[in-house]
RODO-2510 file (C-alpha; in nm, 4 decimals, decimal comma):
residues 563
     n   res          X          Y          Z
     1     m    -5,6331    -5,6414    -9,4796
     2     s    -5,7760    -5,2378    -9,4269
     3     t    -5,8597    -5,1416    -9,0962
     4     r    -5,9845    -4,8332    -8,9354
     5     t    -5,6810    -4,7578    -8,6782
     6     t    -5,7108    -4,4770    -8,4440
     7     v    -5,3761    -4,3628    -8,2815
     8     v    -5,3314    -4,1441    -7,9392
     9     w    -5,0003    -4,0110    -7,9688
    10     v    -4,7887    -3,7963    -7,7453
    11     p    -4,5172    -3,6078    -7,9111
    12     d    -4,1429    -3,6640    -7,8058
    13     w    -4,2616    -3,8586    -7,5465
    14     p    -3,9060    -3,9830    -7,4152
    15     v    -3,8364    -3,6039    -7,3714
    16     v    -4,1354    -3,5678    -7,1722
    17     a    -4,1069    -3,8003    -6,9401
    18     a    -3,7454    -3,7614    -6,8642
    19     m    -3,8170    -3,3737    -6,8617
    20     a    -4,1317    -3,4908    -6,5755
    21     a    -3,8961    -3,7226    -6,4191
    22     d    -3,5791    -3,4802    -6,3586
    23     e    -3,8493    -3,2048    -6,2498
    24     v    -3,6927    -3,0087    -6,5999
    25     p    -3,9163    -2,6684    -6,6566
    26     v    -4,0803    -2,7176    -6,9972
    27     d    -3,9545    -2,3774    -7,0688
    28     v    -3,6087    -2,4874    -7,0921
    29     p    -3,4938    -2,7160    -7,4565
    30     a    -3,3751    -3,0657    -7,3614
    31     a    -3,3257    -3,3635    -7,5351
    32     v    -3,2622    -3,7300    -7,4308
    33     h    -2,9040    -3,8881    -7,5275
    34     d    -2,8083    -4,2556    -7,5252
    35     g    -2,4255    -4,2176    -7,4349
    36     r    -2,3676    -4,1798    -7,7787
    37     r    -2,5682    -3,9685    -7,9860
    38     v    -2,9344    -3,7575    -7,9694
    39     t    -3,2352    -4,0026    -7,9646
    40     a    -3,5284    -3,7797    -7,8776
    41     v    -3,5503    -3,4229    -7,8992
    42     s    -3,8292    -3,1532    -7,7400
    43     a    -3,9590    -2,8454    -7,9749
    44     l    -3,7430    -2,5905    -7,8033
    45     a    -3,4440    -2,8081    -7,8905
    46     r    -3,5806    -2,8862    -8,2374
    47     a    -3,6599    -2,4894    -8,3071
    48     d    -3,2853    -2,4325    -8,1892
    49     g    -3,1580    -2,6370    -8,4374
    50     v    -3,0756    -3,0051    -8,2469
    51     r    -3,1913    -3,3167    -8,4234
    52     r    -3,1890    -3,6771    -8,3372
    53     g    -2,8900    -3,8819    -8,4199
    54     m    -2,6410    -3,6149    -8,3334
    55     r    -2,3655    -3,6556    -8,1060
    56     r    -2,3512    -3,4749    -7,7607
    57     r    -2,1187    -3,1716    -7,8221
    58     q    -2,2571    -3,1264    -8,1576
    59     a    -2,6057    -3,0614    -7,9991
    60     q    -2,4487    -2,8780    -7,7011
    61     g    -2,2835    -2,6766    -7,9574
    62     v    -2,5674    -2,5709    -8,1553
    63     c    -2,7694    -2,5230    -7,8323
    64     p    -2,5939    -2,3922    -7,5353
    65     e    -2,8791    -2,3809    -7,3265
    66     l    -2,9758    -2,7646    -7,3970
    67     v    -3,0408    -2,9956    -7,1359
    68     l    -2,9518    -3,3119    -7,1790
    69     l    -3,0899    -3,6372    -7,0071
    70     p    -3,0367    -4,0533    -6,9900
    71     t    -3,2277    -4,2631    -7,1927
    72     d    -3,4298    -4,4898    -6,9867
    73     d    -3,6997    -4,7348    -7,1663
    74     a    -3,8311    -4,8419    -6,7689
    75     r    -3,9125    -4,5229    -6,6461
    76     d    -4,0478    -4,4208    -7,0154
    77     v    -4,3318    -4,7145    -7,0355
    78     r    -4,4008    -4,6227    -6,6372
    79     l    -4,4694    -4,2582    -6,6833
    80     f    -4,6772    -4,3823    -7,0189
    81     e    -4,9503    -4,6010    -6,8115
    82     p    -5,1081    -4,3108    -6,6773
    83     v    -5,1815    -4,2073    -7,0058
    84     a    -5,3104    -4,5821    -7,1221
    85     a    -5,5352    -4,5918    -6,8223
    86     a    -5,7045    -4,2660    -6,9093
    87     t    -5,7317    -4,3486    -7,2690
    88     e    -5,8995    -4,6800    -7,1230
    89     t    -6,1785    -4,5048    -6,9466
    90     v    -6,3070    -4,4051    -7,2869
    91     v    -6,2049    -4,6841    -7,5091
    92     a    -6,2243    -5,0217    -7,3377
    93     g    -5,8923    -5,1555    -7,4451
    94     v    -5,5963    -5,0508    -7,6259
    95     e    -5,2547    -5,1268    -7,7724
    96     v    -4,9432    -4,9949    -7,6656
    97     a    -4,7338    -5,0032    -7,9939
    98     r    -4,4570    -4,8020    -7,8087
    99     p    -4,3975    -4,5497    -7,5130
   100     g    -4,6352    -4,2313    -7,6540
   101     l    -4,8158    -4,4385    -7,8890
   102     l    -5,1441    -4,6206    -7,8473
   103     l    -5,3632    -4,8218    -8,0877
   104     l    -5,7179    -4,8775    -8,1129
   105     p    -5,9693    -5,0254    -8,3510
   106     a    -6,1934    -4,7308    -8,4882
   107     g    -6,5136    -4,8993    -8,5734
   108     g    -6,6908    -4,9898    -8,2425
   109     a    -6,5459    -4,6825    -8,0583
   110     a    -6,6440    -4,4633    -8,2837
   111     r    -6,9989    -4,5817    -8,3212
   112     y    -7,0756    -4,5741    -7,9726
   113     h    -6,8986    -4,2576    -7,9301
   114     g    -7,1470    -4,0897    -8,2458
   115     s    -6,8569    -4,0303    -8,4321
   116     e    -6,4915    -4,0374    -8,5566
   117     e    -6,4182    -3,7188    -8,4398
   118     a    -6,6355    -3,7235    -8,1482
   119     l    -6,3945    -4,0270    -8,0022
   120     a    -6,0877    -3,8064    -8,0793
   121     e    -6,1930    -3,4948    -7,8889
   122     r    -6,3619    -3,7597    -7,5555
   123     l    -5,9741    -3,9258    -7,6101
   124     v    -5,7633    -3,5655    -7,6055
   125     d    -5,9957    -3,4494    -7,3281
   126     a    -5,9622    -3,7669    -7,1037
   127     v    -5,5370    -3,7928    -7,1175
   128     a    -5,5546    -3,3589    -7,0762
   129     r    -5,7403    -3,4146    -6,7474
   130     a    -5,6179    -3,7460    -6,5615
   131     t    -5,2282    -3,6987    -6,7003
   132     g    -5,1963    -3,2823    -6,7707
   133     h    -5,0227    -3,4036    -7,1006
   134     e    -5,1186    -3,3037    -7,4558
   135     c    -5,2034    -3,5732    -7,7467
   136     g    -5,2979    -3,5864    -8,0881
   137     v    -5,5465    -3,8421    -8,2048
   138     g    -5,5505    -3,9465    -8,5777
   139     t    -5,8002    -4,1971    -8,7318
   140     a    -5,7272    -4,3372    -9,1018
   141     d    -5,7059    -4,6851    -9,2673
   142     g    -5,4070    -4,8540    -9,1213
   143     l    -5,1044    -4,7915    -8,9075
   144     l    -4,8644    -4,5126    -9,0528
   145     a    -5,1829    -4,2894    -9,2255
   146     a    -5,3368    -4,2533    -8,8718
   147     v    -4,9455    -4,1478    -8,6999
   148     l    -4,9191    -3,9108    -8,9592
   149     a    -5,2923    -3,8116    -8,9653
   150     a    -5,1995    -3,8012    -8,5178
   151     r    -4,9857    -3,5096    -8,5841
   152     t    -5,2762    -3,2480    -8,6858
   153     g    -5,5789    -3,4219    -8,4952
   154     a    -5,6625    -3,5526    -8,8552
   155     v    -5,9365    -3,7863    -8,9371
   156     v    -5,8600    -3,9121    -9,2921
   157     e    -6,1941    -4,0864    -9,5108
   158     p    -6,2422    -4,4512    -9,5493
   159     g    -6,0579    -4,5558    -9,8487
   160     v    -5,8245    -4,1920    -9,9417
   161     s    -5,5113    -4,3173    -9,6371
   162     g    -5,3253    -4,4321   -10,0095
   163     v    -5,3475    -4,0556   -10,1537
   164     f    -5,3135    -3,8774    -9,8075
   165     l    -4,9756    -4,0944    -9,7601
   166     a    -4,8298    -4,0536   -10,1371
   167     p    -4,7058    -3,6990   -10,1157
   168     h    -4,4992    -3,7154    -9,7549
   169     g    -4,1479    -3,8888    -9,7847
   170     v    -4,0387    -4,2006    -9,7327
   171     t    -3,8560    -4,1196    -9,4187
   172     e    -4,1682    -4,0919    -9,2284
   173     l    -4,1702    -4,4816    -9,2469
   174     v    -3,9503    -4,4095    -8,9050
   175     h    -4,2623    -4,3539    -8,7099
   176     a    -4,4349    -4,6779    -8,7040
   177     t    -4,1612    -4,8483    -8,5631
   178     t    -4,1591    -4,9388    -8,2061
   179     t    -3,7798    -4,9750    -8,1013
   180     p    -3,4362    -4,8557    -8,1786
   181     e    -3,3387    -5,1593    -8,3632
   182     q    -3,6347    -5,1536    -8,6317
   183     a    -3,5862    -4,8044    -8,6570
   184     a    -3,2428    -4,8597    -8,7710
   185     e    -3,3337    -5,1004    -9,0014
   186     v    -3,5784    -4,8533    -9,1697
   187     t    -3,3536    -4,6206    -9,2009
   188     r    -3,1026    -4,8243    -9,3907
   189     l    -3,4105    -4,9072    -9,6196
   190     v    -3,4731    -4,5811    -9,6544
   191     d    -3,1342    -4,4587    -9,7312
   192     l    -3,1559    -4,7210   -10,0103
   193     l    -3,4730    -4,5753   -10,1652
   194     h    -3,3375    -4,2580   -10,1724
   195     r    -3,0357    -4,3373   -10,3929
   196     l    -3,2876    -4,5520   -10,6328
   197     g    -3,5144    -4,2213   -10,6690
   198     l    -3,7937    -4,3560   -10,4551
   199     r    -3,8427    -4,0335   -10,2462
   200     t    -4,1934    -4,0574   -10,1551
   201     l    -4,4241    -4,3103   -10,0558
   202     g    -4,6745    -4,2685   -10,3541
   203     a    -4,3960    -4,3604   -10,5364
   204     f    -4,2517    -4,6478   -10,3442
   205     a    -4,6573    -4,8350   -10,3097
   206     a    -4,6662    -4,8009   -10,7049
   207     l    -4,3891    -5,0763   -10,7087
   208     p    -4,5583    -5,3998   -10,8111
   209     g    -4,5517    -5,6003   -10,4514
   210     a    -4,3337    -5,9053   -10,5792
   211     d    -4,1046    -5,7126   -10,7313
   212     v    -4,0080    -5,5372   -10,3727
   213     h    -4,0312    -5,8428   -10,1947
   214     a    -3,7424    -5,9514   -10,4344
   215     r    -3,5476    -5,7062   -10,3598
   216     f    -3,5987    -5,5463   -10,0383
   217     g    -3,7124    -5,8685    -9,8795
   218     r    -3,9560    -5,8559    -9,5586
   219     l    -3,9010    -5,4959    -9,4582
   220     g    -3,9510    -5,4094    -9,7849
   221     t    -4,3021    -5,5929    -9,7694
   222     w    -4,3810    -5,4303    -9,4737
   223     a    -4,3031    -5,0844    -9,5577
   224     r    -4,4527    -5,1160    -9,9040
   225     t    -4,7980    -5,2429    -9,6834
   226     l    -4,7833    -4,8949    -9,4686
   227     a    -4,7365    -4,7233    -9,7353
   228     r    -5,0398    -4,8216    -9,9327
   229     g    -5,2835    -4,7128    -9,6638
   230     l    -5,3034    -5,0951    -9,5323
   231     d    -5,1639    -5,3021    -9,2071
   232     e    -5,0603    -5,6264    -9,1359
   233     r    -5,2386    -5,6864    -8,8790
   234     p    -5,5037    -5,4923    -8,6838
   235     p    -5,4446    -5,3622    -8,3552
   236     a    -5,5305    -5,5784    -8,0946
   237     r    -5,7082    -5,4245    -7,7906
   238     r    -5,4738    -5,4319    -7,4479
   239     r    -5,7754    -5,5351    -7,1567
   240     p    -5,6464    -5,4549    -6,7857
   241     e    -5,5770    -5,7583    -6,5894
   242     a    -5,6020    -5,8366    -6,2551
   243     d    -5,2874    -5,8691    -6,0619
   244     l    -5,2989    -6,2603    -5,9439
   245     e    -5,2036    -6,3321    -5,5965
   246     v    -5,0783    -6,6195    -5,3765
   247     s    -5,0523    -6,6617    -5,0060
   248     t    -4,9867    -6,8321    -4,7311
   249     a    -4,9063    -6,8021    -4,3669
   250     l    -4,6229    -6,9759    -4,2402
   251     d    -4,7594    -7,1799    -3,9311
   252     p    -4,5209    -7,2404    -3,7161
   253     p    -4,3145    -6,9194    -3,7912
   254     v    -3,9816    -7,0114    -4,0416
   255     d    -3,6726    -6,9116    -3,9409
   256     r    -3,4852    -7,1854    -4,2080
   257     v    -3,4200    -7,0839    -4,6122
   258     d    -3,5352    -7,4182    -4,6759
   259     t    -3,7768    -7,4659    -4,4945
   260     a    -3,9514    -7,1019    -4,6423
   261     t    -3,8338    -7,2490    -5,0229
   262     f    -4,0391    -7,5366    -4,9439
   263     a    -4,3356    -7,3541    -4,9010
   264     g    -4,2346    -7,0824    -5,1602
   265     r    -4,2654    -7,3286    -5,4041
   266     r    -4,6007    -7,4453    -5,3675
   267     l    -4,7054    -7,1240    -5,3936
   268     a    -4,4965    -7,1163    -5,7389
   269     e    -4,6537    -7,3448    -5,8353
   270     q    -5,0320    -7,2619    -5,7539
   271     l    -4,9279    -6,9118    -5,9088
   272     h    -4,8066    -7,0738    -6,2420
   273     a    -5,1256    -7,2719    -6,2851
   274     d    -5,3319    -6,9543    -6,1970
   275     l    -5,1555    -6,7833    -6,4757
   276     v    -5,1952    -7,1225    -6,7433
   277     a    -5,5419    -7,1395    -6,6535
   278     r    -5,6051    -6,8028    -6,6941
   279     s    -5,3998    -6,7412    -7,0097
   280     v    -5,1876    -6,4409    -6,9193
   281     t    -4,8210    -6,3492    -6,8625
   282     c    -4,6918    -6,0961    -6,5964
   283     g    -4,4322    -5,8821    -6,6379
   284     r    -4,3233    -5,8652    -6,2835
   285     l    -4,2990    -6,0693    -5,9723
   286     q    -4,3731    -5,9548    -5,6668
   287     i    -4,2135    -6,1420    -5,3189
   288     a    -4,3591    -6,0803    -4,9897
   289     a    -4,3158    -6,1691    -4,6552
   290     r    -4,3907    -6,0977    -4,3245
   291     t    -4,1425    -6,1212    -4,0055
   292     d    -4,2473    -6,2452    -3,6307
   293     d    -4,2385    -5,8826    -3,5208
   294     g    -4,4431    -5,7393    -3,7958
   295     t    -4,1617    -5,6330    -4,0173
   296     e    -4,2629    -5,6632    -4,3988
   297     l    -4,0538    -5,7098    -4,7170
   298     v    -4,1367    -5,6673    -4,9973
   299     r    -3,8968    -5,7253    -5,3646
   300     t    -3,9911    -5,7334    -5,6940
   301     w    -3,8340    -5,8894    -5,9872
   302     r    -3,8855    -5,8918    -6,3433
   303     t    -3,9794    -6,1598    -6,5507
   304     d    -3,8152    -6,2941    -6,8711
   305     l    -3,9639    -6,2955    -7,1986
   306     g    -4,1647    -6,5849    -7,3218
   307     g    -4,4926    -6,5543    -7,1216
   308     w    -4,5963    -6,7909    -6,8311
   309     g    -4,4323    -7,0911    -7,0805
   310     a    -4,0169    -6,9473    -6,9844
   311     l    -4,1617    -6,8402    -6,6376
   312     a    -4,2143    -7,1813    -6,4988
   313     a    -4,2594    -7,2769    -6,1345
   314     a    -3,8828    -7,3983    -6,1195
   315     r    -3,8003    -7,0175    -6,1967
   316     i    -4,0441    -6,8567    -5,9571
   317     t    -3,9065    -7,0839    -5,7088
   318     d    -3,5642    -6,9984    -5,7954
   319     r    -3,6328    -6,6066    -5,6946
   320     i    -3,8259    -6,6975    -5,3850
   321     r    -3,5089    -6,8920    -5,2796
   322     w    -3,2621    -6,6447    -5,3736
   323     q    -3,4717    -6,3272    -5,2143
   324     l    -3,5249    -6,5858    -4,8865
   325     d    -3,1900    -6,6339    -4,8404
   326     g    -3,0975    -6,2994    -4,8723
   327     w    -3,3948    -6,1513    -4,6058
   328     l    -3,2750    -6,4300    -4,3286
   329     t    -2,9428    -6,2916    -4,3694
   330     a    -2,9290    -5,9320    -4,4421
   331     s    -2,9958    -5,5500    -4,3239
   332     a    -3,3658    -5,5977    -4,3067
   333     v    -3,3698    -5,8726    -4,0611
   334     a    -3,0810    -5,7615    -3,8896
   335     t    -3,2720    -5,4481    -3,8381
   336     a    -3,5286    -5,6712    -3,6735
   337     r    -3,2875    -5,8220    -3,4989
   338     d    -3,1806    -5,5371    -3,3585
   339     r    -3,5276    -5,3841    -3,2324
   340     r    -3,6067    -5,7147    -3,0159
   341     r    -3,2709    -5,6770    -2,8631
   342     e    -3,3374    -5,3196    -2,7976
   343     a    -3,6577    -5,4169    -2,6130
   344     r    -3,5097    -5,7278    -2,4141
   345     e    -3,3025    -5,4885    -2,3024
   346     r    -3,5719    -5,2112    -2,1813
   347     d    -3,7457    -5,5007    -2,0528
   348     r    -3,4179    -5,6331    -1,8193
   349     g    -3,2346    -5,3703    -1,8019
   350     a    -3,1763    -5,1883    -1,4226
   351     w    -3,2031    -4,8485    -1,3605
   352     s    -2,9224    -4,6657    -1,1613
   353     a    -2,8957    -4,3121    -1,0670
   354     h    -2,6849    -4,2442    -1,3788
   355     g    -2,8739    -4,4538    -1,6436
   356     p    -2,9479    -4,8001    -1,7386
   357     v    -2,7313    -5,0637    -1,6188
   358     d    -2,6753    -5,4235    -1,8211
   359     v    -2,7428    -5,7255    -1,6229
   360     r    -2,6716    -5,9381    -1,9313
   361     a    -2,5189    -6,2919    -1,8736
   362     p    -2,2099    -6,2906    -2,0587
   363     g    -2,3184    -6,4973    -2,4373
   364     d    -2,6971    -6,3258    -2,3421
   365     e    -2,6695    -6,1669    -2,6976
   366     d    -2,6239    -6,5069    -2,8940
   367     d    -2,9900    -6,6244    -2,6855
   368     l    -3,1963    -6,4073    -2,8580
   369     p    -3,4408    -6,6409    -3,0595
   370     p    -3,4068    -6,5887    -3,4670
   371     v    -3,6351    -6,3578    -3,6822
   372     a    -3,8577    -6,5822    -3,8451
   373     l    -4,1427    -6,5460    -4,0984
   374     v    -4,4749    -6,5681    -4,0609
   375     r    -4,6269    -6,4925    -4,3634
   376     l    -4,5494    -6,5262    -4,7734
   377     t    -4,6986    -6,3452    -5,0480
   378     l    -4,6743    -6,3837    -5,4011
   379     t    -4,7973    -6,1594    -5,6755
   380     a    -4,7966    -6,1178    -6,0348
   381     l    -4,7988    -5,7377    -6,1617
   382     d    -4,8411    -5,6098    -6,5552
   383     v    -5,1038    -5,9087    -6,6312
   384     a    -5,1728    -5,9171    -6,9909
   385     p    -5,3551    -6,1936    -7,1773
   386     a    -5,1182    -6,3951    -7,3604
   387     g    -4,9868    -6,3178    -7,6640
   388     a    -5,0825    -6,0179    -7,6534
   389     e    -4,8153    -5,7870    -7,5917
   390     a    -4,7207    -5,5826    -7,8525
   391     t    -4,3242    -5,5153    -7,8146
   392     q    -4,2561    -5,5290    -8,1617
   393     l    -4,4583    -5,4448    -8,5287
   394     w    -4,3587    -5,7969    -8,6621
   395     g    -4,2703    -6,0830    -8,4513
   396     g    -4,1899    -6,1835    -8,0899
   397     p    -3,8818    -6,1492    -7,9344
   398     s    -3,5320    -6,3088    -8,1078
   399     g    -3,3772    -6,6160    -8,0261
   400     g    -3,0798    -6,4607    -7,9227
   401     d    -3,2730    -6,2630    -7,6918
   402     l    -3,4176    -6,5728    -7,5638
   403     r    -3,1091    -6,7190    -7,4986
   404     a    -2,9591    -6,4045    -7,3260
   405     h    -3,2122    -6,4443    -7,0685
   406     r    -3,1723    -6,8060    -7,0156
   407     a    -2,8117    -6,8060    -6,9971
   408     l    -2,8487    -6,5117    -6,7210
   409     e    -3,1027    -6,7122    -6,5413
   410     r    -2,8874    -7,0258    -6,5411
   411     a    -2,6069    -6,8563    -6,4029
   412     q    -2,7672    -6,7199    -6,1250
   413     s    -2,9464    -7,0558    -6,0400
   414     i    -2,6014    -7,1915    -6,0067
   415     v    -2,4300    -6,9105    -5,8234
   416     g    -2,7091    -6,7230    -5,6721
   417     g    -2,9393    -6,3987    -5,7274
   418     p    -2,6431    -6,1694    -5,6387
   419     g    -2,3880    -6,3450    -5,8338
   420     v    -2,5043    -6,1849    -6,1347
   421     l    -2,5749    -5,8458    -6,0945
   422     t    -2,6347    -5,5220    -6,3667
   423     a    -2,5943    -5,1385    -6,3329
   424     t    -2,8174    -4,8514    -6,2909
   425     l    -2,8037    -4,5126    -6,1612
   426     q    -2,8812    -4,3512    -5,8422
   427     g    -2,8149    -4,0287    -5,6598
   428     g    -2,4906    -3,9243    -5,5503
   429     r    -2,2401    -3,6182    -5,5709
   430     d    -1,8894    -3,8465    -5,7217
   431     v    -1,9319    -4,0204    -6,0454
   432     r    -1,8885    -4,3659    -5,8504
   433     d    -2,1703    -4,2916    -5,6122
   434     q    -2,4002    -4,2879    -5,8886
   435     v    -2,3368    -4,6337    -5,9603
   436     h    -2,5607    -4,8935    -5,7489
   437     m    -2,5365    -5,2675    -5,8460
   438     r    -2,8599    -5,5102    -5,8325
   439     p    -2,9175    -5,8741    -5,9078
   440     w    -3,0467    -5,8957    -6,2594
   441     g    -3,3797    -5,9359    -6,3228
   442     e    -3,4715    -5,7552    -5,9575
   443     q    -3,6716    -5,4015    -5,9609
   444     s    -3,5662    -5,2631    -5,6501
   445     d    -3,4915    -4,8637    -5,6071
   446     p    -3,1927    -4,7683    -5,5205
   447     p    -3,0891    -4,6665    -5,1872
   448     r    -3,0243    -4,2906    -5,2692
   449     p    -3,2796    -4,1697    -5,5073
   450     l    -3,1924    -4,0095    -5,8398
   451     d    -3,4268    -3,6902    -5,7682
   452     r    -3,2389    -3,5326    -5,4744
   453     p    -3,0572    -3,2059    -5,5268
   454     w    -2,7093    -3,3397    -5,4226
   455     p    -2,5374    -3,0747    -5,3803
   456     g    -2,1309    -3,0375    -5,5024
   457     r    -2,2952    -3,2965    -5,8109
   458     l    -2,1342    -3,2848    -6,1467
   459     p    -2,2712    -3,1255    -6,3932
   460     d    -2,3862    -3,2324    -6,6719
   461     p    -2,2463    -3,3924    -6,9135
   462     a    -2,1521    -3,7417    -6,7490
   463     p    -1,7977    -3,9240    -6,8253
   464     a    -1,8526    -4,2363    -7,0226
   465     t    -1,6127    -4,4166    -6,8752
   466     v    -1,5039    -4,4692    -6,5152
   467     l    -1,2121    -4,5608    -6,4352
   468     v    -1,1750    -4,8673    -6,2046
   469     d    -0,8517    -4,7455    -6,0417
   470     p    -0,7588    -4,3317    -6,0366
   471     v    -0,4661    -4,2775    -6,2561
   472     r    -0,1975    -3,9949    -6,1138
   473     v    -0,1934    -3,7060    -6,3795
   474     e     0,0159    -3,3334    -6,3665
   475     v    -0,1352    -3,0642    -6,4589
   476     r     0,0833    -2,7552    -6,5351
   477     d     0,0118    -2,4214    -6,6719
   478     v     0,1457    -2,2838    -6,9312
   479     h     0,5068    -2,1722    -6,7739
   480     g     0,5188    -2,5416    -6,6610
   481     t     0,4222    -2,4653    -6,3101
   482     p     0,2439    -2,7578    -6,1531
   483     v    -0,1240    -2,6065    -6,0575
   484     r    -0,2923    -2,6869    -5,7195
   485     v    -0,6351    -2,5942    -5,5701
   486     d    -0,6388    -2,3580    -5,2480
   487     r    -0,9555    -2,3643    -4,9854
   488     r    -1,1117    -2,1373    -5,2041
   489     g    -1,1422    -2,3183    -5,4829
   490     r    -0,8788    -2,1660    -5,6873
   491     l    -0,6922    -2,2710    -5,9179
   492     s    -0,2840    -2,1156    -5,8736
   493     g    -0,3324    -2,0596    -6,2994
   494     p    -0,5064    -2,1620    -6,6405
   495     p    -0,4347    -2,5370    -6,6792
   496     g    -0,1990    -2,5775    -6,9927
   497     s    -0,0917    -2,9098    -7,0108
   498     v    -0,1870    -3,2880    -6,8207
   499     l     0,1279    -3,5268    -6,8189
   500     a     0,0270    -3,9045    -6,7849
   501     g     0,1700    -4,2221    -6,8067
   502     t     0,5029    -4,4038    -6,6449
   503     g     0,7023    -4,1041    -6,5371
   504     q     0,4625    -3,8248    -6,7076
   505     d     0,5595    -3,8899    -7,0569
   506     q     0,2918    -3,8483    -7,2068
   507     v     0,1757    -3,4656    -7,2381
   508     r    -0,1583    -3,3496    -7,4238
   509     a    -0,2407    -2,9369    -7,4607
   510     v    -0,5601    -2,8394    -7,2957
   511     a    -0,7609    -2,6216    -7,5074
   512     g    -1,0701    -2,5658    -7,2721
   513     w    -1,1378    -2,6731    -6,9052
   514     a    -1,3961    -2,5930    -6,6685
   515     g    -1,4232    -2,6406    -6,3042
   516     p    -1,3035    -2,6805    -6,0173
   517     w    -1,6025    -2,7888    -5,8270
   518     l    -1,5198    -2,8910    -5,4636
   519     l    -1,6545    -3,2012    -5,2582
   520     s    -1,6185    -3,2505    -4,8755
   521     d    -1,6470    -3,6138    -4,8068
   522     r    -1,8313    -3,7519    -4,5403
   523     w    -1,6991    -3,4542    -4,3068
   524     w    -1,9959    -3,5492    -4,0477
   525     t    -1,8535    -3,9797    -3,9915
   526     h    -1,5677    -3,7984    -3,8248
   527     p    -1,6610    -3,5159    -3,5884
   528     g    -1,3966    -3,2901    -3,5167
   529     a    -1,1502    -3,4133    -3,7816
   530     a    -1,0860    -3,1374    -4,0953
   531     p    -1,3238    -3,2437    -4,3855
   532     q    -1,1060    -3,4340    -4,6821
   533     v    -1,2218    -3,1511    -4,9823
   534     r    -1,1596    -3,2574    -5,3075
   535     a    -1,1610    -3,0567    -5,6338
   536     h    -1,3229    -3,2071    -5,9827
   537     l    -1,2195    -3,0460    -6,3239
   538     q    -1,2957    -3,0967    -6,6241
   539     v    -1,0623    -3,0841    -6,9117
   540     a    -1,0595    -3,0505    -7,3157
   541     f    -0,7470    -3,1473    -7,5040
   542     d    -0,6596    -2,9962    -7,8461
   543     d    -0,6850    -3,3800    -7,9684
   544     g    -1,0575    -3,3826    -7,9601
   545     g    -1,0239    -3,5996    -7,6008
   546     a    -1,1854    -3,4898    -7,2222
   547     l    -1,1049    -3,6009    -6,9177
   548     l    -1,2860    -3,5761    -6,5696
   549     l    -0,9734    -3,4871    -6,2506
   550     t    -0,9775    -3,4787    -5,9419
   551     h    -0,7405    -3,2961    -5,6817
   552     t    -0,6881    -3,4103    -5,3277
   553     d    -0,4451    -3,2803    -5,1117
   554     g    -0,1847    -3,1783    -5,3969
   555     t    -0,2045    -3,4509    -5,6210
   556     w    -0,4294    -3,4458    -5,9312
   557     t    -0,5972    -3,8072    -6,0260
   558     c    -0,7760    -3,9114    -6,3343
   559     e    -1,0917    -4,0525    -6,2348
   560     a    -1,3049    -4,0706    -6,5953
   561     d    -1,3072    -4,0169    -6,9798
   562     y    -1,5569    -3,8007    -7,1807
   563     d    -1,6134    -3,9246    -7,5577
***
């Protein structure tokens, strides 16, 4: 099936989003790294020779000024939403193929704006005005032709997309994928085609369809369809949907988890019924409560895969129960109780010439009324028509994905929300401070934001493995003398070897080192006491390994291992 498709493409979007989030200057070469290899490269880094798939050290060897940024799919999606919203000011709905790539049917939109060229101009202007990002717009018969046309802002005339694609290499097929897993499968297919001598899209498209399916299977048929300038399905419009909200007043106020959960269950059933009635899904679930002293408590949870059929009322109720249990026993309510206690002390305290006098009777603190909830609200966020999600070009979430989500949620229903944790990055200076554990599915911000300066923080790259318990080591110079760090952060001698293991019998020769970096630990918590100063040292060995060492009070320990 052939259809006119328009593509809005922001080049190197994962790098663009990462640089914007970390406030990296645009004139600095940058790349996105997933801990194993480079996954996206900026234009400046590409000009210096950095390529996707490179290892960290290889990329930094090619471009020493390269800034490596972590992958973050949630960040890429979140920062790309303004681009999609800007596009929807020109066209009523779009399909998000992946962050950085938008699809829309060109027919009706081009007729409305006069021509496909006029539509492209309007889209480029709208994205630039709303977000400041430059984008390319291409129109052709089929997805792959439109993606390649977007590189130069071209409009491929109807019926000639196959001719337009023919001279391009089969490696261009990877640009039609939406996930790293799909890209890996297509890369393996491209390698096989190269070994068979099929190096251009035209040569691949000329093969008989039955033979391609028999030799390469389902993936080969999909690739041949795109190579011919066709699509398996037209782009599906993504029409903006309003968030759904249900709320109830708790009268009398509720201070028990079971009572509040009973009210939350009615809200969960009402919200689920609204989602089903409107045939929509939600990407996130927000739970909000208000206490009797005006404190607003809000938490957002990621919903599981599979739409409203999977996010049943019972699953919504589980999240409400976990959250209420945390709120009614956690620091947020404790803070409200402290404020109430302070207010009561002001009302009952007597003033003398030397200040207030507490006249409370023994045990009076236990008489403070508990913090109670007066309103409970559920909001379905990221609402979209059911079945319109475009997470993949073919098929939906795999059965393994769904089973994994169900297993994790089942475990949470048994042990409670905080019983299943996931690790996320947060701000901090020490390698351990930068790890934040939160319940599975919870979409809360880390307590220490990443976008702070954090003086004394270790420079990139970050270590791949942080040891649970630091290991005692010995650092010696080339003469065998122990190396120490003075108060000014100077080494007593250049590191020559590191001794580890039981009895310090494992000796590794040092090929290079960086640092040390001094870090004062929480000196403000003990006024008048001398701060504890630690020194971090990065060492690389002649066998290719690298470690992060810490020096404290004359003792060296190994904190982490680099890949």
